[in-house]
Each structure stands twice: as C-alpha cells, then as structure tokens.
C-alpha positions in Angstrom: 223.7 -75.2 -115.6 222.3 -72.2 -117.5 218.6 -71.9 -118.5 217.6 -69.6 -121.3 214.0 -69.3 -120.3 214.8 -66.7 -117.6 216.0 -63.1 -117.8 218.7 -61.7 -115.6 216.2 -61.0 -112.8 214.9 -64.6 -112.9 211.7 -63.9 -114.7 210.3 -66.4 -117.1 210.6 -65.3 -120.7 210.1 -66.7 -124.2 213.5 -67.2 -125.8 214.1 -64.7 -128.7 214.8 -66.9 -131.7 214.4 -64.0 -134.3 218.1 -63.9 -135.1 218.4 -67.7 -135.5 218.7 -69.3 -139.0 215.7 -71.4 -140.0 216.8 -75.0 -140.7 215.0 -78.3 -141.1 214.2 -79.6 -137.7 213.2 -83.2 -136.9 212.4 -84.8 -133.5 211.1 -88.2 -132.5 209.8 -88.8 -129.0 208.2 -91.9 -127.4 206.0 -93.0 -124.6 205.1 -96.5 -123.3 201.7 -97.7 -122.5 201.6 -100.9 -120.3 198.6 -103.2 -120.1 197.5 -106.8 -119.8 198.1 -109.1 -122.7 194.4 -109.6 -123.0 193.8 -105.8 -123.5 196.6 -105.6 -126.0 195.0 -108.5 -127.9 191.6 -106.6 -127.8 193.3 -103.5 -129.2 195.0 -105.4 -132.0 191.8 -107.3 -133.0 189.5 -104.3 -132.8 187.5 -105.7 -129.8 187.7 -102.6 -127.6 184.2 -101.3 -127.1 185.2 -97.7 -127.8 186.5 -98.6 -131.3 189.8 -98.2 -133.2 192.1 -97.3 -130.2 195.2 -96.8 -132.2 193.5 -94.8 -135.0 192.0 -92.4 -132.5 195.3 -92.2 -130.6 197.2 -91.4 -133.8 194.8 -88.5 -134.6 195.0 -87.2 -131.0 198.8 -87.3 -131.1 198.9 -85.3 -134.4 196.4 -82.8 -133.1 198.3 -82.4 -129.9 201.5 -81.4 -131.7 199.7 -78.5 -133.2 198.4 -77.4 -129.8 201.8 -77.5 -128.0 202.2 -73.7 -127.7 198.8 -73.6 -125.9 199.9 -76.2 -123.4 203.5 -75.4 -122.8 203.7 -71.8 -121.8 207.1 -70.7 -123.3 207.1 -72.8 -126.5 206.9 -71.0 -129.8 204.1 -71.5 -132.3 205.6 -73.4 -135.2 204.5 -74.2 -138.7 204.7 -78.0 -138.7 205.4 -79.7 -142.0 205.0 -83.3 -141.1 203.7 -85.3 -138.1 203.7 -89.1 -137.9 202.5 -91.2 -134.9 203.4 -94.9 -135.0 202.9 -97.8 -132.6 205.0 -100.8 -131.8 203.2 -103.6 -130.0 205.0 -106.0 -127.7 202.5 -108.7 -126.9 204.8 -110.6 -124.5 205.6 -107.5 -122.5 202.0 -106.1 -122.6 203.3 -102.9 -124.0 202.6 -100.4 -126.8 205.5 -98.0 -127.7 204.1 -94.8 -129.1 206.5 -92.8 -131.3 205.8 -89.3 -132.6 208.0 -87.7 -135.3 207.7 -84.0 -136.2 209.4 -82.0 -138.9 209.4 -78.3 -139.6 211.6 -75.7 -141.3 211.9 -73.4 -138.3 214.2 -71.3 -136.1 213.7 -73.5 -133.0 213.4 -77.2 -132.4 210.4 -79.4 -132.5 211.2 -81.6 -129.5 208.3 -80.3 -127.4 205.8 -81.0 -130.2 207.1 -84.6 -130.6 206.9 -85.2 -126.8 203.5 -83.7 -126.6 202.2 -85.8 -129.5 203.6 -89.0 -128.0 202.2 -88.2 -124.5 198.7 -87.4 -125.7 198.6 -90.4 -128.0 199.5 -92.6 -125.1 197.0 -90.9 -122.8 194.3 -91.4 -125.5 195.1 -95.2 -125.4 194.6 -95.1 -121.7 191.3 -93.1 -122.0 189.8 -95.5 -124.6 190.8 -98.6 -122.5 190.2 -97.5 -118.9 186.7 -99.0 -118.9 188.2 -102.4 -119.7 191.3 -102.2 -117.5 192.1 -99.4 -115.0 195.6 -100.7 -114.4 196.9 -99.4 -117.7 199.9 -97.1 -117.2 201.7 -94.5 -119.3 205.4 -94.4 -118.7 208.8 -93.2 -119.9 208.0 -90.2 -122.1 211.3 -89.3 -123.7 213.1 -87.7 -126.6 214.6 -90.3 -128.8 216.2 -88.2 -131.6 216.5 -84.7 -132.8 218.4 -83.0 -135.6 218.6 -79.4 -136.9 219.8 -76.2 -135.5 223.2 -75.2 -134.1 223.3 -77.8 -131.3 223.3 -80.6 -133.9 222.0 -84.1 -133.7 221.0 -86.0 -130.6 220.2 -89.7 -130.3 219.2 -91.3 -127.0 221.4 -94.2 -126.0 218.6 -96.6 -124.7 221.2 -98.6 -122.9 221.8 -95.8 -120.3 
C-alpha cells in the first residue's frame, strides 16, 4: 500500500494538489451516538437541561468542518460551499445517527471535513447529555459516500 503523505525519505508532507483539476466534491460521513431510551426521549422532547441538544450539535458540526485543517495536520484549507448536519433517531435502539454532508468546488476531497463534522456533532451530543447519563457512547465514525475527483465515486456497503 502506498501513502502519498510521505516523501521518499519517509517525512510527512502535505500532498501537492496544485496540478489537479478543481471539480465539485461531495462527501457524507456518519457517527453513532448510543444512549438510553429515556435520554433519547428527553432530547426529542427538549427536556435536556442544557437546551436544544441537536440544534447545538448541528452548529458544532458545521463549525468543525471549517476548522478541519487546524485539527488534521496535513489536510488542505478548503473553501466549503455547503455543509449540512442531519440526525436520524432510533428510539428502539437508543441511537442517534449523525450525518454530515460537505460540498466544495476544489482540487482535493472533502471527506475529512465531513468526518470531522460528524464526529464533533456526535461529541457535542455527548457533552450536552453527560450530566444526565455518563454511559452515552460515540461509535462508528465512517465515510458513507464521496464523489468528485479522479478516483470517482465511493459508497459504503453497510452490509460489510
């Protein structure tokens, strides 16, 4: 397996994307937040003492996508054109699926921005709920979909 974040001497480098063609790039990533059914009900009904958990988590996820180059050392600063953070609630499973979709017309992909947004939104849910239930977990941060660039489209097969 070859890694492009290292030079011939093994030193970490930022990949040179200057010769690449800018294309519309889209990526969607997800993270799971697991909790008790009671806590999920409290989130859904607005009964969590810290306030609108999902509203704050949405803003945190959007803000995190813009900070990705400050958090991931070799990622490129990108001009993001669209960021959406959405939530699917599974009451029976005690789970919130956080999904972050990022779009940009750029020379490199937006996968790291989408994954950072999903992760930070999920961690924000944890932070706002830890006073009520410390057993909340954040799991399964993953890329679901990406398109744009020469490597083409990727869609995760969730059955794997």
